[in-house]
Structures are given as C-alpha cells and as structure tokens.
C-alpha positions as CSV (number, residue, x, y, z in Angstrom):
1,M,-159.3,-181.1,41.9
2,R,-159.6,-177.7,43.0
3,S,-157.1,-175.6,43.7
4,A,-156.7,-173.2,47.0
5,Q,-156.8,-169.5,46.6
6,L,-153.0,-167.9,47.2
7,L,-154.1,-165.2,49.5
8,K,-150.9,-163.8,50.6
9,K,-146.8,-163.8,50.1
10,Q,-144.7,-162.7,52.6
11,K,-140.8,-162.5,53.0
12,R,-140.3,-164.3,56.7
13,S,-139.4,-161.6,59.2
14,D,-139.4,-161.6,63.2
15,N,-143.0,-159.5,62.7
16,T,-144.4,-162.0,60.7
17,I,-148.6,-162.3,60.9
18,Y,-148.3,-165.8,60.0
19,N,-148.3,-168.8,62.3
20,A,-144.5,-170.4,62.8
21,F,-144.4,-173.7,61.4
22,V,-142.9,-176.5,63.7
23,F,-139.4,-176.4,61.9
24,D,-139.6,-172.2,61.8
25,D,-135.8,-171.3,61.5
26,G,-134.4,-170.6,58.2
27,V,-137.7,-170.0,56.6
28,E,-137.4,-167.0,53.9
29,E,-140.8,-166.6,52.5
30,I,-144.4,-167.9,53.7
31,R,-147.2,-168.3,51.1
32,L,-150.7,-168.5,52.6
33,Y,-153.5,-170.2,51.2
34,G,-157.5,-170.6,51.4
35,F,-159.6,-173.5,50.7
36,N,-163.1,-173.9,51.9
37,I,-164.8,-177.6,52.2
38,T,-168.3,-178.5,53.4
39,A,-168.8,-179.6,57.4
40,N,-172.2,-180.4,58.6
41,N,-174.2,-178.8,55.9
42,K,-171.9,-175.1,56.7
43,K,-168.7,-173.9,54.8
44,R,-165.8,-174.3,56.4
45,R,-162.5,-172.1,55.7
46,Y,-159.1,-174.0,56.0
47,L,-155.6,-172.1,55.6
48,I,-152.7,-173.8,53.8
49,E,-149.1,-172.7,54.9
50,L,-146.5,-173.1,52.5
51,H,-143.1,-172.5,54.5
52,I,-139.9,-171.9,51.8
53,S,-136.7,-172.5,53.0
54,N,-133.6,-172.6,50.9
55,G,-133.8,-175.7,48.8
56,F,-136.8,-177.3,50.4
57,A,-140.4,-176.1,51.4
58,M,-143.0,-177.5,54.1
59,V,-146.6,-177.4,54.1
60,K,-149.2,-177.5,56.7
61,F,-153.0,-176.8,57.1
62,Y,-155.5,-175.7,60.1
63,P,-159.2,-174.4,60.2
64,K,-159.1,-170.4,60.3
65,C,-161.4,-170.7,63.3
66,L,-158.3,-172.3,65.4
67,K,-155.4,-169.8,63.5
68,N,-154.7,-168.2,66.8
69,N,-154.4,-171.5,69.0
70,K,-151.3,-172.9,69.5
71,Q,-152.1,-176.4,69.0
72,K,-153.8,-175.7,66.0
73,F,-151.8,-178.3,64.0
74,Q,-152.7,-181.1,67.2
75,L,-156.4,-180.6,67.0
76,R,-159.1,-182.5,65.3
77,G,-162.8,-183.9,66.1
78,K,-166.0,-182.1,66.8
79,E,-164.7,-181.9,70.7
80,Q,-161.5,-180.0,69.6
81,I,-162.1,-178.2,66.7
82,G,-166.2,-177.3,67.0
83,F,-166.8,-179.2,63.8
84,T,-166.8,-182.8,61.8
85,V,-165.2,-183.4,58.9
86,D,-166.1,-186.2,56.7
87,F,-163.4,-188.3,54.8
88,S,-164.7,-186.8,51.8
89,S,-164.1,-183.2,52.7
90,I,-160.5,-184.4,53.8
91,R,-159.6,-186.1,50.7
92,E,-160.1,-182.7,49.0
93,L,-158.3,-180.7,51.4
94,L,-155.5,-183.1,51.0
95,Y,-155.5,-182.8,47.3
96,A,-155.4,-178.9,47.4
97,C,-152.2,-179.3,49.7
98,A,-150.8,-181.3,47.0
99,L,-151.8,-179.2,44.2
100,V,-149.8,-176.3,46.3
101,M,-146.7,-178.8,46.7
102,R,-146.7,-179.7,42.9
103,D,-147.0,-176.2,41.7
104,Y,-144.1,-175.6,44.2
105,L,-142.0,-178.5,42.7
106,D,-143.0,-177.1,39.0
107,E,-141.4,-173.8,39.7
108,N,-138.3,-175.1,41.7
109,Q,-137.8,-178.3,40.1
110,N,-134.5,-179.3,42.0
111,C,-136.0,-178.5,45.5
112,F,-138.0,-180.8,47.7
113,V,-141.3,-180.1,49.2
114,G,-142.6,-181.9,52.1
115,Y,-145.1,-182.5,55.5
116,I,-145.6,-183.4,58.7
117,G,-148.6,-185.9,60.0
118,Q,-149.1,-184.2,63.4
119,T,-149.5,-186.6,66.3
120,D,-152.5,-186.1,68.3
121,D,-153.9,-187.6,71.6
122,K,-156.2,-190.1,69.7
123,D,-152.5,-191.4,68.5
124,N,-151.4,-192.5,72.1
125,R,-154.8,-194.0,73.7
126,L,-154.0,-196.9,75.9
127,Q,-155.9,-199.1,74.0
128,K,-154.1,-198.7,70.7
129,K,-150.8,-196.8,71.1
130,R,-149.5,-195.8,67.7
131,V,-145.8,-196.2,66.4
132,R,-146.8,-193.5,63.4
133,S,-149.7,-191.0,63.8
134,Q,-153.0,-191.6,61.8
135,R,-152.6,-188.4,60.4
136,S,-149.4,-189.3,58.8
137,D,-150.8,-192.8,57.5
138,I,-153.6,-191.0,55.6
139,Y,-151.2,-188.4,54.2
140,N,-148.8,-190.6,52.9
141,L,-151.6,-193.0,51.2
142,L,-153.1,-189.9,49.7
143,T,-149.7,-188.4,48.0
144,N,-148.6,-191.9,47.1
145,S,-151.5,-192.1,44.7
146,I,-151.1,-188.3,43.6
147,F,-147.3,-188.1,43.4
148,I,-146.6,-190.9,40.9
149,Y,-143.1,-192.2,39.4
150,P,-141.4,-191.5,36.8
151,K,-142.4,-188.0,37.3
152,Y,-142.1,-187.6,40.7
153,K,-140.2,-189.8,43.7
154,L,-141.2,-189.6,47.4
155,S,-138.3,-190.2,50.1
156,S,-138.4,-193.9,51.8
157,R,-141.3,-193.9,54.4
158,L,-138.8,-195.4,56.6
159,I,-136.4,-192.7,56.5
160,F,-138.4,-190.1,58.9
161,E,-141.0,-192.6,59.8
162,E,-140.2,-191.5,63.3
163,V,-141.2,-188.1,63.1
164,N,-144.0,-188.6,60.6
165,L,-142.5,-186.7,57.7
166,R,-142.1,-187.1,54.2
167,L,-140.0,-185.6,51.2
168,I,-141.1,-185.1,47.2
169,R,-138.9,-184.3,44.5
170,K,-139.9,-184.0,40.9
171,V,-137.9,-186.4,38.4
172,T,-135.2,-184.3,36.3
173,S,-132.8,-187.3,35.6
174,K,-133.6,-189.8,32.7
175,Q,-131.3,-192.2,34.9
176,E,-134.3,-194.3,36.4
177,G,-135.5,-191.4,38.5
178,K,-132.0,-190.8,39.8
179,I,-131.2,-187.6,42.0
180,T,-129.4,-184.9,40.7
181,K,-126.5,-183.4,42.2
182,I,-128.4,-180.1,42.6
183,Q,-131.3,-181.9,44.2
184,M,-128.7,-184.2,46.6
185,K,-127.5,-180.4,47.2
186,N,-130.9,-179.2,48.6
187,Y,-131.6,-182.5,50.5
188,N,-128.2,-182.2,52.0
189,L,-129.5,-178.5,53.2
190,F,-132.7,-180.2,54.4
191,L,-130.8,-182.9,56.5
192,D,-128.5,-180.2,57.9
193,F,-131.9,-178.2,59.2
194,F,-133.3,-180.9,60.1
195,E,-130.4,-181.9,62.5
196,K,-130.0,-178.5,64.1
197,N,-133.8,-179.0,65.2
198,K,-132.8,-182.6,66.7
199,D,-134.3,-180.8,70.0
200,K,-137.7,-180.8,68.6
201,H,-137.6,-184.4,67.0
202,L,-139.4,-185.8,70.1
203,E,-142.6,-183.5,69.9
204,L,-143.1,-184.8,66.5
205,M,-143.5,-188.8,67.5
206,T,-146.1,-190.4,69.0
207,E,-145.9,-191.3,72.7
208,K,-145.0,-195.0,71.7
209,T,-142.1,-194.4,69.5
210,R,-140.8,-191.3,71.9
211,N,-140.5,-194.3,74.6
212,Q,-138.2,-195.8,72.3
213,Y,-135.8,-192.9,72.6
214,L,-136.1,-191.8,76.4
C-alpha cells in the first residue's frame, strides 16, 4: 500500500490555513497529507487532513482542486468535481487514509481515530433514499478489512450509525480486547465533544434518517 506524503503540521489557531472539519472545536493540531491517484489517465492530487484533539483524531479527504469549496467533503462524480474516479483509485485513497489513521494509533495507543462518511445528494434520491450514506458503507467495508481484531477494535456500527461516524482504537489490553481505563477516559472525551456539537448532527445524517428526528 502506498502512503500519503505528510506536507505540513500546524497547531490549530484562528488563522489556520487548513479547512475546518465538520467538528472543529477543540482541534489542537492539523496534519496535512498529499496523495496522488490516476483518474481519466491523468494524475489527480487529493489532500488528507488529520484533525487531532485531546484523546482522539478525525480524518477527512478531498480533491485539491476543491480545497476552497465549502462543500468539498460532499461533492463527487464528474458533474461535481470535474473528473471520474474508478473504484480501484478510491480503494487506494482509502488505504492511504487508513495508513494515516494507523500511524496515529501507533503513536497514540490510548487514543481513538475516526472518520465520517459524508452524505450527499445521491443518498437522498427519491428512487432510493438511504438510511446510511453510501460513503459510510464503503468506508466501513474497507476499514473492517484493514483494522482487524485482535490488533484493533472498531466501534459498533450501530453506535454512531445515524451520523455515519466510526471510531477505531488499538487493542492494548490482553483481556480479550477489553478497553483500558485510559482509553475509556479518551472515549468519554470524545463523547463530551460529540454532545457539545449536537446542533451539527442533523447535517451529518441522510435525509431519510434526519426526518426521523424532526
């Protein structure tokens, strides 16, 4: 698997050059990576951002050409991003994201890392409204094959299913993967952070799921 190239590390500040993640409060450091794929017989540059908070980190990616677009995490398909990406290139990109997450967990064995499968218009089509985003299903499928027990443990898909979010931790306890006290403390830090951003949960849901809460 090819790794993404680390471009910059920057402590989070009000004038950060990086693009804010959906949850941007409490971010202490942002690491920016670059990764090239081939699409339509042409090299395309993607940017991967790892947003690091106290006890956990979140990863996101987007085409470099859309870096100034506020909807960059939602856009896909030739009509929206200007080129098509085949599944083999998507898989390469997701593996690169997985390596970024794995390296973070290797450095921070008591912390969590996660991602959100952002929803878009294709999840809300009248013909087939989805409960989970298509991105979420694809990401979960691949991370399930990469972060394998007993070395890693993924949060139950059902816990954050409504917002298409998944968390991963490294197994450090020898007691059948049991979460350690320090990991539980960091998990609770994430839950506190998650609850403080409750006003943003609806925008992470598909239309079908959102209607259940309105």
